[in-house]
C-alpha positions in Angstrom: -19.6 -43.4 -5.3 -16.8 -42.8 -2.8 -14.8 -39.8 -2.6 -11.1 -38.9 -1.8 -9.1 -36.9 0.1 -6.0 -36.2 0.2 -3.8 -36.5 3.5 -3.8 -33.2 5.1 -0.9 -32.7 7.2 -1.8 -32.1 11.0 1.0 -29.4 11.2 2.2 -26.3 9.8 6.0 -26.5 8.6 7.6 -23.4 9.2 8.9 -21.6 6.1 11.9 -19.5 6.3 11.1 -15.7 6.1 14.7 -14.4 4.6 16.5 -11.7 6.9 16.2 -9.0 4.2 12.7 -9.3 4.5 12.7 -9.4 8.4 14.5 -6.5 8.7 12.0 -4.8 6.2 9.1 -5.7 8.4 10.9 -4.4 11.5 11.3 -1.0 9.5 7.6 -1.4 9.1 6.5 -1.6 12.4 9.0 1.0 13.5 7.3 3.8 11.0 4.2 2.4 12.2 5.1 3.3 15.8 6.8 6.3 14.9 3.8 7.7 13.1 1.2 6.5 15.4 3.1 8.4 18.7 3.0 11.5 16.4 -0.6 11.1 15.5 -2.1 10.2 18.8 -0.1 13.0 20.0 -2.7 15.5 18.4 -5.0 14.5 21.1 -3.0 16.2 24.0 -5.0 19.3 25.2 -3.6 22.2 23.3 -1.9 20.3 20.7 -3.9 21.2 17.7 -4.2 24.9 18.7 -0.2 25.3 19.0 0.0 23.9 15.6 -2.6 26.5 14.4 -1.1 29.2 16.2 2.7 28.0 14.4 4.2 26.2 17.0 5.3 22.2 17.3 6.3 21.9 21.3 9.2 24.7 20.8 9.9 24.8 17.3 8.1 27.4 14.7 6.2 25.8 12.0 8.2 26.9 8.7 9.5 25.2 5.8 13.4 24.5 8.0 10.9 22.8 10.5 9.2 20.9 7.6 12.5 19.8 6.1 13.7 18.4 8.9 10.8 16.4 9.7 10.9 14.8 6.4 14.0 14.0 6.2 13.8 12.4 10.0 10.8 10.2 8.5 12.2 9.6 4.9 15.4 7.9 6.2 13.5 4.9 8.1 10.9 4.9 5.3 13.4 4.7 2.7 14.6 1.4 5.1 11.7 -0.5 4.2 12.5 -0.6 0.6 16.3 -0.9 1.1 16.3 -3.6 3.6 14.3 -5.8 0.9 16.4 -4.7 -2.1 19.9 -3.9 -1.0 22.5 -6.8 -1.6 23.8 -8.8 1.6 26.8 -6.8 2.2 25.4 -3.4 2.0 22.1 -4.4 3.6 24.0 -5.4 7.0 25.8 -2.0 6.7 23.1 0.3 5.8 20.7 -1.3 8.5 23.9 -1.5 11.0 24.3 2.3 10.5 21.0 3.7 10.5 19.9 1.9 13.6 22.6 2.8 15.8 22.4 6.6 14.3 18.6 6.6 15.2 19.1 5.1 18.6 20.1 8.6 20.1 17.6 10.2 17.7 15.0 9.0 18.9 16.0 9.7 22.4 16.8 13.3 21.9 12.8 13.5 20.4 11.9 12.3 24.0 14.1 14.7 25.9 12.0 17.5 28.1 9.0 16.4 26.2 5.6 16.6 28.3 3.8 12.9 29.1 7.0 11.1 29.8 5.2 7.7 30.1 3.2 8.1 27.0 6.3 9.1 24.8 8.7 7.0 27.0 6.6 3.9 25.9 6.7 4.7 22.6 10.6 5.2 22.7 10.7 1.6 24.6 9.0 0.2 21.5 10.9 1.8 19.1 14.5 0.9 21.1 13.4 -2.9 21.2 12.8 -2.5 17.4 15.8 -0.7 16.6 17.5 -3.1 18.7 16.3 -6.2 17.1 17.8 -4.8 13.7 21.1 -4.0 15.2 21.4 -7.5 16.5 20.1 -9.2 13.3 22.6 -7.5 10.8 25.3 -7.6 13.3 24.7 -11.7 13.3 23.7 -11.6 9.7 
């Protein structure tokens, strides 16, 4: 009895990934960094005590603080879905606008903060992703 086997290609051809899915993946990466920078910040000495005392950095924890924090994180979170579903023209424009607006916003969040190397690295990585989003949307 002989067994025949199909020829198996020795190389794997690159699959063309549509740009909207690449943009969506970039926003997922951005949000992972955005979240992890904040979550790991809880391990700084005094961070949890400050939160329990009603303060985040210099801001009082209030409904206004939570609304601003939710809005700030909702925009890039929504970009995950919008990048995968919007029509090409609206997708390009939305990615350009949101990424361009987030660059100064993320930089502002670093200003005057403690632990500049930690937050600086987080910001640098986020800016690399935002720059890639801008370049990809611009050249689309």
